[in-house]
N, C-alpha and C positions, 0 to 999 in steps of 0.2 A: 596654499591656495588650491580650489580645484577647478581642472581641466576637465572637457569636452571634448571629446574623440572624434570627427568631421571625416568619412569613407565618402565618394564616389567610385563605381565599379563600370568600367569599358573590358564588358566579355567576350572573346571571338570564339564562336563555335563550326567547327566545319559541316557540314550539310550534308546528309546520305542522298546522293547525285549518283546517276552510274557515269555521269562526264562532269568534264571540269565545267566554268559558268562561263567560258568565253569558248571555247572548242570543244573537238567529240572526243580530247585525251581521258581515259578513264578518271574517276573522283579520287578521293582522297582512300580507296581501300585498295584500288588496282595493280599499285607498282609491287614491284616484287623484287628488283634491283637498281641500285641508283640509276636516272637517267634513263630510264626504258619506257617513260612511259607522258613524252616531253613531244611536241610538235613545234613546226615553225612559229606556230600562231604564240602559243602560249612562252616558246624561248624567245621571243622577241624580234624573231626574225624582222630586218624591214618587209616593210610591203604589207605584212601579214594583217590584217584586221580580226575584229573582235565579231561573236554572234554571241546572241545573247540567249544565254540558257533558260526555256521559259516556266522549268520546275522547279530551280532555285527561286524566281520570283514567288512560286505557290507557296514553298517550305518557309519565304520567309511573310509573306501574310498570313498563313498558319501560326508561325512564333507569333507573331505582332497580336493578330485573334487573341493566344492563348494569355498573353501577358496585357490583356485590356486596351490596346493602341486603338489609336484613330487609324487607318488604312488609306493611303496618299493615293488618291485612284489617276493621278497624276505623277509620276517618278523618273527621274535622270541621273544620267551618271557625272562622274566630275574627276578628273586625273587631278594624281596626289604626289608632284613633284620631289624625290631626294633621292639617293645617290646609294645605294651598298649594294654588294657582291651578287647579293642572291637576289635581286629584284633586276633584270635582264632588258627591264623600257627603259630603266630610271625615273620611273614612277607605276602608284598604281591604281589603278580604277576603284573608286571607289565610292559615298554618295556624300557632298557634302550638303547643298541647296535643296535638292526636293529628297530626301532619307522616304522609304515605301513606308515607315511606320514609326508616329510618335505621340507623346502624351498617353503613356500607360499606367499600371498600378498593378502593384503585388503585393499581394498581404501576407507577410510571417506570422507565425509564436514563436515562441521563446520563453526565457525560463524569465524575463520582463514582462511578459503579457505579450499583446497584438501590436506589430506595429504594419505602417503603410509605406513602402519602395516603390516611387516615381519614375520611371520610366523617361528617358526624355528623348530618347528614339532609336530605334532598331534599324542600320541600315547595311547596304549589299556591297559586297568587297571581295575582289580577288586575294588570295594568300601570297606570300611571297615563298622563295624558295629556299635551303636547309643549308645551311654553311655546319661543314665536319671537319673537324679539328683532329687530326694527328700526329703525336710529336709537333714535330716543327712546321708541319705541314697542313693547305689548309686545300680540301675539295667544297665542290659548289654540286647539289644534288639538287637539281629545279622538278621533280616529281612533282613535287608540291606546289608547284609554282602553276598559278589562278585558281588552286580550286575552291571553290565557293562556298566563301566565311555569311554570318551575319554577326555582326558586331553588336551589344544590346548594352546602350549609355544609359547611368542611371543619374539621378540627381544624388549632391551632396546628404543622405540620408540618413547613408547606416550611420549606427553611435556605437557599435563594438564589432570589433572580433566573432563573436558567435552569432549577430544579426546576418557575417555576410557569409560567412557556410551552412547557415539556415536557405540563405535564398539562394545560393549553388548549389546548394543541393534542389531544391524545390527545379531551379531550372533544367539542372539531370534530371531529374524524375521525368517533369513533363516533357522534356522534347524526348527522352527515349521512348515516351509509354507513346508518343505519338509519331515516331519514325521520323522526325526530322537533323537529327542527330544520334549518334550516339558516346557522344562525349567521354569516351576514353580519353587515357593518359593523352595527351600530345591535343584529339582532337577539341579540349574546350583549354582557352586560353587566356586570363584576364589580368590585367593590368590596374591594380590597386592608386587611387589619387587619396590619399591621405595629410591630413594637418589635424593640430590642434592649437584650441582656445581657451580662453577663463569660462568658466560653466556661466552662463549669465548671457556671454556677450553675443553682439549679434555679425559680426567683422569675422572670416573666416583667417586663419593662419594660412602659414609661406607654405604650399603644397609641396607633396615630394608623389612623385611617381613612381611607384614598382613594379617591373617588366615582366611581361609572358610568364606570370605563375602558372606551373597548371596542377600541383596538388595542394588542393585543401588545406592541409593540414600544413605545409610551409607555409601558404596565406594566412595562418590564422598564426600563428610564429612570427611572421614579416610584418604582421600591422601590430604585435606585441612589442616589439621589438624599434618598430619607429616613434610606435606614438612615445614611449618612454625615452629617444632619443630629443623629441622634439621636448618635451615637458622637462626636462632636463636640461636642455638648450634655453629654454625661456628660463626657470625657475632658478638655476645655478650659472648661465649663460658661459657652460663649455664647451658651446660653438655657433657660430652667425648662420642663422638658418636660408640656406639660401632654395628657390625654387627648382628641381632637378629633376632627373629620371635616375633612379637605381634601381641595383639589379640585389637579390635574397641569396645568400652562402648557404646552401643549406648544412656544409658542416661546422662554421662557427656560429649560422645561429643568425647573423649579423646584416645588412642589409649596407654597400657600399657604391659611391656617386659613382655613375657611366658620363653620367653629360648634364647640361645646364638644359631644362626642359624648355623645347622646340614650340614654336605659338602656330598658330592658323598661318600666320602672314610668311612664316619659313617654308611653308610647304608648298607656296604658289599656286593655291588651288585653280582649276579655269574648266569649264563643261567639256568635257570631251564629244568631241566632233565627230565621233566613232561611232558612237550608238546615241543612235534616236530614243527619243524619250519614251517610256512606256507608260499605256495607258489600260489602266485594267476596266472595264466596262463594265456593265452591272449583271451581263451572261455571268462571262466570266470568275466576278465576286464572286455570284450567289453556289456558282458550283464549287468555290476554293470554300466557301463557309458548310458547303453541305458536305466536304471533303473533311472536317474539322474532325479530329479525336474530342472524345467525350475528355471535359476536366478529370481530371485523376481523382481528386476526392469524388467524384458523383460515381467515377469504377468502383471508388474502393469501397464505398458504398455498397453498393450494389454485390460484388465479389460478396461482402460480409450476408449480408441478408440468405444468401447463398449459402452460409455456413463455413466459409473457408478462411481460413484463420490467418490472423492477420501476417506471420513470417510469409504464407504464399502471397498471400496479397504484395506485399512488400516485391515480391520475384517476378509474380505476373509483371507486376505494370510497371518494374526496372527494367523490363524486356520487349518490345514492340514486338519481335516474332513472336512472342509467347502468349500478348495481352490477346492480336489478329487471332492466332490459333485457338486459343482459346473461345472465344468471344463465338467465330465461328462454328468450332464445335457442339456447340452450345446452341446456337441456333438450328442447328441441322437435328436435336431431339436430344442430346445427350446429356447425361447427369449431370450437374456442374463439380462435384464433392468430386465423382467419379473422372473428371475427363483432366479436373487438376493434379490426381493421383499420377495415372496416365504420364503426365505431359514434365510436371517437374521429376516426380519416382523412378517410372519405368522410359522414358527416351533418357533422361537424362542417366540414367543408368548405361543405354548403350554408346551413349554417345561420349562419356568419362573411359568406356573400353575402347572404343577407337582415338583417346588423345585429344576432343574433341568437349565445348562447354556449350551451353543450353543458348548461348547467344547464336550456334551455328546449326540448330537445332533447322532442318529443312522439309518437312513432308507436309502434304497439300491436306488440307483440311478433311475432304471426303475420304483419302485414307486412313488416315486416323478413329473419323469417326466410326467408319466402318468398323475398326477392332477393338475399340470401347461397347460399341453395339451386342457385336458378335458375344463378347466376357459378361457381358450384364445380364444379357438373353439366356444368355445358360447355351448357346451352338453350340460355344470352344467354351476349353477350363483357361484360367489366366496362367496358367504357366505355357500353354501352346498359342494363347494370344501374345507373351512377349514372346514367342518366337517367332509369334508371324510379327510382329512386330520390326524385332531386329533383323530379318528380311525387308519390309520396306526399306527403314531404313538405310539399311548396305547396299541395298541391292535392286532399290525401287522398286520391287514386286508391286501385284495385284492381289489385296488382301483378301478379298473371296477365293480366286485363283490356288491361293498359294496352300491357304484352310481346304480346300479339296482335293489339289494333286497329296497334298502329305495325311491327309485323310484323320484329320484333327474334329471336323465335323460330325461322326462318325456316333453314335449312341451307343450305351452300353446298357443292356439290365443288370439285375441285381443279383439274378440267378449268375450273368457270367461271372461277374465281379468275385462273387462266394466260392463257387468253383475255382476260379487264378488263385487266390487266396490258399483255396484249401492245399493246392498242389506248388507256392509260395513257400506254405509254415512246411508241406514233408520234406522238401528242398534244403530246407533252410532250418536243421534239428537243434543246431546248435546256439545260433541266434533266438531259438525260443527255451532254448533250456538255460542262455541267459538272462532273458526278461526272465522268467519263473523266479530267479533265483537272485531279481533284485535289479540288472542293470539297464537304468531307465533305457539307453542310447541304441539296447537292443532291439525295442523296438519302432525305430526310424528305419535301423538296419532295415526290417522288415516289410515299412511299408516306401522306402526304396524300391525294394524289392518287386511291391508289385506293381507299382506305377511302370517301373520298366517293362513285367510281362503285361500291362496294357498296354506302352505304347507313348503313353502320353493324354490317352481316350479316358473321359470320365471323371467327373469332379473330383477335385481331391481329397474336400471336402467331405463328403460322403463316405471315401474308400478310408480315410482315417476312421469315422465313424462307424464302419464295420470293420473294422480291425479290431478297433477300440471291446467292440462287445464281441471277438471273435475269443480275443484275449483274456476277452471277461476276467 
């Protein structure tokens, strides 16, 4: 018998905010040590009341617009009641009755063709804390408590593990490019609801939920294992399937039962009386739409038209800081291909030297554009442009002032270059003799000596050409 896989996803994404959803403690990247980013409000102290973070609403609505959702102009919060050690209030503030986004749609391209995945809803909620197990001891870290999340709930429209991975990659790319979330490991978590039914059947099978998956590879492996388990149970009666929550073990590649699947009634939802309804009026809604990032497909086409390679496009779109910086310097008059080279190669090189990644890039568009323009116009050579960039990234200097202070903008005529070249050749007779005897590397040594004498002033390409002629 042939079987059909039926999958729905609940994807939790931590939002890029400077503070938590209901208090002023720092957001998801603020904490350095366990429990160093906690206050009486997010640790559940009696009498403390939540205060809504406006930016969370804006990011949630933006995510909904990117996923073609209807945005609820009236949205409310509810309390989801359950006890767990990392949930200090014994309830989670979430949305049930009036979620902020509903009825979305995502188009996927897979090896099987195009697929439409319907989004049931997106709702805002607070995260729980984190349990840390060390040997036989367990500790609770409340830093993550009340970090803002959106949960994207799909209809059961997926029919393969491939579709699930393509969808999650598309979410990650959209949200990174839009500055909604960095979607790093742990900040994007997925619950996979899976069942199997005979091909052609309209009835759903018994559903299993695999909780808190963070790795796309693990998600794919878990789906394949769970699908086979369900098919074996139906075909060969290897076990009786029950609706339950399961976990995936990366080492064994198998899923294991955790508990019976809860229903909505188990959580005893009721409206949160401490939070007023949120009304998104026309003015605010237009502001959210005006600040919405361009669709990633449109941005990719725009970059292709500028002659940027596919690998570079992928790197740009994958990082909100990079795409924002690139767009800004191009708007200031820089050539797109030149700007991409400076950002993805030169900036990345300086960051790597200092143990950082491209996502850590922190330079104003004005300073970046100033360096690119000085090099492209010939005011300074590329080597001195690199030195200036390094100083800007490491010491936040003013590029123009740094260039002037170090004499990088001084012009040198060909007569001066030739005189210095003659001096270098006279002082480096052994290197000159080596070159004449066929040692190609000796020419590079002579070129380096000329550059040192000129103290970085002059165009290296011109100096190299003049040296070639002189060595004739």
